[in-house]
C-alpha atoms as one frame of an Amber mdcrd trajectory, in Angstrom:
protein
  19.781  17.262  14.545  19.549  14.416  12.166  16.088  13.237  13.425  14.800
  16.613  12.983  15.641  16.550   9.627  14.512  13.200   8.897  11.058  14.217
  10.226  11.106  17.444   8.440  11.867  15.144   5.136   8.946  12.907   6.008
   6.865  15.844   6.366   7.449  17.631   3.242   7.439  14.147   1.164   3.827
  13.773   2.408   2.756  17.405   1.950   4.221  18.487  -1.507   2.605  15.560
  -3.707  -0.453  15.505  -1.435  -1.121  19.404  -2.242  -0.476  18.257  -6.119
  -3.092  15.678  -6.153  -5.516  17.810  -3.864  -5.673  20.759  -6.285  -5.855
  18.390  -9.185  -9.105  16.690  -7.010 -10.458  20.130  -6.387 -10.751  20.965
 -10.369 -12.903  17.833 -10.793 -15.779  18.851  -8.612 -18.299  21.783  -8.174
 -19.724  21.569  -4.464 -20.187  17.859  -4.223 -20.627  16.970  -7.933 -18.276
  16.134 -10.525 -18.308  18.590 -13.181 -19.421  17.976 -16.752 -15.907  19.017
 -17.840 -14.449  16.002 -15.884 -16.628  13.670 -17.322 -15.460  14.817 -20.902
 -12.012  14.901 -20.059 -12.163  11.182 -18.594 -14.301  10.229 -21.938 -11.885
  11.739 -24.370  -8.759  12.831 -23.052  -7.757  10.872 -20.038  -9.440   7.614
 -21.451  -7.628   4.500 -20.161  -7.925   1.213 -21.376  -9.926  -1.705 -19.845
 -11.683   1.007 -17.360 -14.789   2.788 -18.403 -14.197   6.468 -18.240 -17.023
   6.995 -15.647 -15.780   4.559 -13.376 -12.122   6.165 -13.807 -13.598   9.897
 -13.153 -15.397   8.772 -10.097 -12.303   6.591  -8.790  -9.777   9.492  -9.612
 -11.920  12.281  -8.374 -12.413  10.196  -4.752  -8.799   9.360  -4.570  -7.534
  12.785  -5.461  -9.626  13.640  -2.167  -8.925  11.135   0.430  -5.416   9.863
  -0.473  -3.702  13.524  -0.132  -5.688  14.099   3.244  -4.389  10.821   4.459
  -0.724  11.665   3.521  -0.996  15.192   5.192  -1.747  13.607   8.435   0.384
  10.288   8.087  -2.298   7.840   8.101  -2.143   4.800   6.090   0.921   6.568
   4.615   2.409   3.637   2.765  -0.772   2.129   1.524  -1.635   5.825   0.222
   1.486   6.576  -1.256   1.345   3.119  -2.988  -2.173   4.035  -4.357  -0.855
   7.450  -5.528   2.133   5.822  -7.049  -0.091   3.622  -9.234  -2.103   6.695
 -10.031   1.130   8.444 -11.382   2.243   5.417 -13.299  -1.204   5.296 -14.841
  -1.191   8.898 -15.864   2.530   8.494 -16.915   1.804   5.739 -19.363  -1.753
   6.412 -20.459  -2.599  10.110 -20.331   0.819  12.193 -20.337   3.840  10.381
 -21.207   5.802  13.273 -21.869   5.698  14.622 -18.285   7.797  12.100 -16.899
  10.188  14.636 -15.288   7.238  15.617 -13.141   5.913  12.220 -12.757   9.432
  11.041 -11.438   9.468  13.367  -9.010   6.037  12.513  -7.443   7.241   8.785
  -7.790  10.500   9.262  -6.022   8.735  11.113  -3.262   5.719   8.013  -2.906
   8.971   5.541  -3.039  10.568   7.169  -0.314   7.659   7.171   2.050   6.978
   3.505   1.238  10.461   2.620   1.759  10.833   4.693   5.091   7.544   5.320
   6.416   5.835   8.709   6.902   8.205   9.768   9.947   7.515  10.681  13.544
   5.536  13.786  12.597   2.516  11.592  11.706  -0.520   9.784  12.769   1.077
   6.172  11.787   3.955   6.903  14.353   1.352   7.872  16.993  -0.644   4.718
  16.493   2.333   2.249  16.362   4.147   3.870  19.397   0.826   3.441  21.449
   0.638  -0.156  20.404   3.936  -0.991  21.426   3.714   0.286  24.918   2.463
  -1.949  27.694
């Protein structure tokens, strides 16, 4: 029974934070274009030091679409979780510092994925077992 719970935990650790970032990414676009409101938010509310707002808007929008999809299928899980952990830290430090409880929950999920991997219900696991077999 324990392996099933471990696999279920790995799946939950991937799916639920991925859903948060996917939904956030969807609010930034209309069709294949970044919304005017997204450009505005990155210029005024989400302004980051050292990164031009237009670059940050594009990078965040792409990341919030690509990385959740990789997490959901469990492909490049540790790298995707690390990238989303960096995004979470950036949001926490520079954008919404009072939201530490929410960001802490996301960070805990990403740290668990980085430390333990995605579990057996993932493309990473399938690729790893195929490469090990003769």
